[in-house]
C-alpha positions in Angstrom: -26.5 4.1 52.8 -28.7 7.2 53.1 -30.6 8.5 56.0 -33.5 6.4 54.8 -31.7 3.2 55.4 -31.4 2.7 51.5 -28.2 1.5 49.7 -26.7 4.3 47.9 -23.9 3.9 45.1 -21.8 6.6 43.5 -19.3 7.1 41.2 -18.2 8.1 37.6 -17.9 6.2 34.3 -17.1 7.2 30.9 -15.3 6.5 27.6 -12.3 8.9 27.3 -9.4 8.8 25.2 -5.9 8.4 26.9 -4.6 11.8 25.9 -5.4 15.0 24.7 -5.8 14.8 21.0 -6.7 11.3 20.9 -9.9 9.9 20.1 -12.1 7.1 21.4 -11.9 3.9 19.3 -13.9 3.4 16.0 -16.7 0.7 15.4 -17.4 0.6 19.4 -20.7 -0.2 20.9 -20.4 -0.2 25.0 -23.0 0.4 27.5 -23.6 0.7 31.4 -26.9 0.1 33.0 -27.9 1.4 36.2 -30.8 0.8 38.7 -32.4 2.8 41.3 -33.1 6.4 41.7 -30.4 7.7 39.8 -28.8 11.4 39.0 -26.6 11.6 35.9 -24.1 14.9 35.9 -22.0 15.2 32.9 -18.4 16.6 33.3 -17.1 16.1 29.8 -18.5 15.4 26.3 -16.9 15.1 22.8 -18.6 12.9 20.7 -18.9 13.3 16.6 -21.2 15.9 15.9 -23.7 15.1 13.0 -27.3 16.1 12.5 -29.7 13.8 14.1 -26.5 12.0 16.0 -26.4 9.8 12.8 -22.8 8.8 13.2 -21.4 8.7 16.7 -23.9 9.2 19.7 -24.6 8.7 23.4 -28.0 6.8 24.0 -29.4 7.4 27.2 -32.3 5.0 27.7 -34.9 4.7 30.6 -38.5 3.2 31.0 -39.0 3.0 26.9 -37.8 6.3 26.2 -34.4 7.3 24.9 -32.4 10.3 24.1 -29.4 10.7 21.7 -26.4 13.0 22.5 -23.8 14.1 20.1 -21.4 17.0 19.7 -19.4 19.0 22.4 -22.4 20.4 24.5 -22.9 18.7 27.8 -26.2 16.8 28.1 -28.3 18.1 30.7 -28.1 16.7 34.5 -31.2 14.2 34.7 -32.9 12.0 37.4 -34.1 8.4 36.5 -36.3 6.0 38.6 -35.5 2.2 37.7 -33.2 1.2 35.0 -31.1 3.5 33.1 -28.6 2.6 30.4 -25.9 4.9 28.9 -24.6 3.6 25.6 -21.9 4.8 23.5 -21.8 3.9 19.7 -19.3 5.1 17.2 -18.8 4.4 13.6 -15.7 3.7 11.6 -14.5 7.3 10.5 -14.5 10.4 12.7 -14.4 10.0 16.7 -14.6 12.5 19.5 -12.4 12.4 22.8 -15.0 10.8 24.6 -17.5 11.8 27.7 -17.6 11.3 31.5 -20.5 11.2 33.5 -21.0 11.3 37.2 -23.7 9.2 39.0 -25.4 8.9 42.4 -28.1 5.9 42.7 -30.4 5.3 45.7 -31.3 1.8 45.1 -34.9 1.7 45.2 -36.7 -0.8 47.4 -33.4 -1.7 49.2 -34.0 -1.8 53.0 
């Protein structure tokens, strides 16, 4: 709990390969949903690069808007209120080593 008495959760999740030079699996769809006031801070990111992220991508969705990320550049740190979903999609061809994102959530409305 934080100083305001609200429940706080933190941790990290991601979809990473098991070793250097390895890749995340092909034809994968996996998602994690967080709720509350959440800050996402990306610590590693390597997802197949393509124009408009057509093949492999990480999709961050919150409140009716979404943003796709791919390539090797870390997405920006961002704060979301309510529900945020982070999803990885990969096709059958080229894969990268994956991503990891750290998060801290303040459970909105929790006494």
